[in-house]
N, C-alpha and C positions, 0 to 999 in steps of 0.2 A: 840178529835172529831172522827176519824176514826175508833178506838174502840167502841163509840156510835153509829156509823152509821152501826155496823157490828152487836150489841146485836139485834138493831132493825131488820137486816135481817136474823137472824137466827129467833127471832121469827116467824116472817111473812111468813117461807120458811117454817116452821112447819104447821103453818096456810091455806096456799093459795102459791104455786109455781105462778099463775098468779099477785098475789098481790106484791110478792117478785120482780118478772121480771119488775112491774110496779114502784116498789120503784127505782130500778136501773136504769132505764130508766130518770125518775123524779131528781134521785139524779144527773146524769148527767147534765140535762139542766140545774138546780136549780145552781149547779155547775159553770158551763159557764156562767151563765148569773152574779151571785157574784163576779166573775170574774174581767170580764168586766166592771161593775159596782165597784169595788173596786182598779182597775187598773185607771179609771178615777180621783176618788177621790184621788188617791195618786199623782200622776204625776199633777193635776190641782195646787192641795194645797201645793206640795213641794215647786213649780215655785213659788205661791204665799209669801212661808214663806220666801223662799232665797230673795224675791225681799224687804218683808221689813226689813230683818237683812241685806240689804245693798249688797248681794253679786251681783256680775256683771249679768246681762242677758244674755249675751253669753255664760257665766259659766252654769247658770242653764240650759240652753236649751241642751247642750252639756254634761251636765253630769246628773243633777238633774232627768230633764224628760226623758233623754235617759234610764236611770237604772227604771224609775219608768215605763214606757212604756213596759221593759220586766219582769215587776214583775208578770204577770200571767203566764210566762215559766218558771218564776225562783221558784215560790211558790209551783206550779205544781209540778217540777222536785223534788224538797225537799217532798214535802208529798208522791210522788212515791216512793222516796228512802226509806224513813221510813216503808212505807205498804209494802216490798220488792216487787215492780212493776218496778223495774230499767230498764225494756223494755222500759216502757209510756216514762220516759225522752229522751232518743235514737229518737225514734220515733217522740216526741213531737219537737225537735230539727229539724231534718232531713226533719221531714213534714211542720214546721212552714217556714223554709228557702225556700220551694218549694212551699208552697201555698203564699207567700209574694211576689213572683216573678210570678206565673202561673195565681193564681187567684187573687189576690189583683192587681196588674200591669195591668195584663187580662182583670179585669172588668172597673178599670179605664178608659183604652185606649177605649173602647167600648164609653165611654163619650165623650172623647175629647185627641183629639191628641197631641202627647208632643215633643217638639225636644229638645233632648238630649245635643247640642251642649253647650258645656262649663258647664254642667248641675252640675258634681261635677269633684274635681280635679282626674287624674290618678293616685295619690298614692292612692285614698280611693279602687279606684277599682283593683289596683295592690293589697291592704291587703286581700279585699275581696276576690280574688283568692287565695292566700298564705292562709287566714287562713281556707278556705274551704279544700283546698288540702292536709292542714297540719292536719287539725280534722280527717278526711277520712281514712289519710294515716297511724295518729297513731291508729286508731282500725282495718281497713282491715288487715294492715301486723304486729299487735302484736300478738305474739303466743298464747294470750288468747282471742283474738277477743273483748279484753275490753276497755273501757276510765277509764284508771286508775291514780294515784294519781299523780303522774310526768306530765303526759299529761295536769291534771287539774292546776296544778300550771303554768306551761309552758303558758298557755291561760288566765288564771287570769293577769299572767305579762304582756301578750300582750295586753289586753283590757284596765288594766289602762295605759301600755305607750299609747296605742292610744289614750286615754281621755287626759292624760297629755299633747301631743305633739298638740292634737285640740285646748286646751285650752291656750296653748301658742300662737300658730298660733294667734286665734281668740283675744286675747287682745291686738294683735298689730294691728288687724284691724278691730277698733271698730265703724266702721261710721255708721255701719247698723243695729244697735241695737234699736234705738231708738222706732220701732214700739213696741219692746217686752217692752222697759220700761214703756213706755205710758201707756201699759195692764197693767203691775204691778202695776204702782202707781194709776189706778184705781179701784183696788182690796179696798172694802169699810170692808171686814172682820177683826175683831179683831186676833191678833197673837193667841191668846187663842181658838179664834172660830175654826183657821186654824189649829190649834193642835190637835184639837178635831178630825177633819174631817182627816185628817192623821191617825190619830189612828182608827176613824173608816173603812177607806180604808186598814189599814191593820189586822185588824180583817176580816174583807171580803175577802181580798186575802185569807187568812187561812183556812175560812170555805168555800169559792167556792175550793179550791184547796183540801180539805179532800172529800167533797160531789165529786166532780168530778174524783178524784183518785179511792174511794170507787165504784161508780158506773161503771165506765170503765174496771176497774180491772176484778170486778165480771162479767159484760158481757162479756168481753174474754174470763173469764174461762166458762163458762156457751157454748158459741160459739165452744171451744175448739181451739181458733186462740192464736197466739201471742199478748203478750201486745204493742208489737211495732206498729203492724200494727192500732191498737186505736189510737195509739199516733202520728203515721203518718195523719193520717185522721180525727176521731173525734178532738181529743184535740187540734191539730196543725190547725185546721180551727177553734174551739172554740176561742182559746188563741191570734189567728192573725184577731180576729174582729175587735179591737181597731184600728189596721192598716188599715182596710176597711174603717170604718169611719171617721179616718185621712184623708185619700186619697180622699175620696169623700168630704170633707170639704176644701181640700187643692185645689182640684181641680175648684168648685165653684168660688174661689178667684183668681184661674190662677196662683196658686201656683206650678205649674208644675215642678221645677227644686226641690224646698222642698220634692214634693211627691218622685223624686226617690233618694233624700239623705234621705230620712224616710224608704224607704225599705234599701235601702244598709245599713244606720246604727243598722235596724232592725237584719238584719242577723248577722252583725258582733257582737252584743252583744247576741244574741243567741246563736253561736259559742263561744265568748270568756267569757262570764259571765256564761251563764245557764249553757254551757258544762262545763267550768272552774269549779264552784262551785259543780256539778256533780259529776266530775273527782276526786276530794279531799274530795268527802263525799262518792264515790264508793269504790271499782270500780263497772261500768256499764256495766255489758255483754248484748251480742246481743242474740236476743232469736229467731230471723227470721232464716228459712232454709238457704237463699240465703241473708245475710245481703250488701254483696256488691253491690245488685240492689238497694236498698234504697240511698247507698251513690255515686254511678254511674249516679244517675239520680238527686242528688243535685250539684253535679259537673257539669253537663251538663246544666241543669237550669241558674247555675250560670255564665257558659261561656255564653251564650248565651245571659245573661242580660249585660255583659262586653263587649261583642261583639257591642251590638246592642248601648250601652250608648257612642260609639265612635264617636259624632257627628252625627248619623242617627236620622231623624222624625219619631216617633212612632206612627202609625196610626190604626185604628180600623181593619185593615186585620192583625197586629202585636197583638194587645189585643184578636181577634180569636184564631189565631197560637197558642197563650200560653194558651188559655184556653183549648183548643182541647189537646194539651200536656200534661196539668195537668191533665186532664182524663185517658187519657193514661196511664201516670205515674202512678196514683193511682188505676187502673184495674191492670197494670203489676204489682206492687208490692203484690196486695193482690191474684191474680191468683197465683202467683211464691213461694208465702211464708206463705199462708193459708191451 
């Protein structure tokens, strides 16, 4: 699909540069739209299929849905690697994790305060901190400044170990899963229809990732900026849109603890799953002149989240602080690396 976009682009560029530029912008926007819709299709219907096949709801929530909600970042990363735009991968992972905290949580706090007391287990905060530090250290202190095969294997082992331990603990505490079970039992779709929707979700994710990578990669080349900066901002924000929609929906239901868990889980999966697959398919090299800035910003936002999660009540003031920090972080990396 990327090659088809490339052929159209070469033809259009010979005819009209303005038309070529419009194609790149339209391709990026269209790709983001398909990624969001594809992620929704995959997440919802994988849950339904697992429920119909008798898989316990708690396992569905912790594994299938968690992986599916990280699918936009995963598909985009694979497409970026195949098209030679590896910088988009690192920018997407780092930018998405920062956006989940600074942008998603920041906006959420403007709508409703969140009490973090016993919202998540302390071990999850420890794991997020260790995963973030380990991911950044493996790149910054590497003699090639790259995310390589060995780091990828370690990250994959980490995320599957995390999933396995969550499932074991949750299977012992299944008393809070009735609502999820009721939802699954109320699904009226046949298994064939559900499978078709899963297939459709996969196609939309593939088309969306190809379209987004083609547009964003060529826009970066036209502007003479590293792919990593595009991944840090445009792609990171776009692939985080499902988390924003989910967060707003959870706020309406007053499920603030689930909102915090979703942000932490999403960041863990971005590092473990997306980073692990990227490292195995890589190596992925940094393209910016000061890559340590992005990693330092991700560590900073992660530490802020972890500290605030220690029983503090987060209000609109904290939301404004996060949004201002996010804007400052985005401006800093653009000025330093462009």
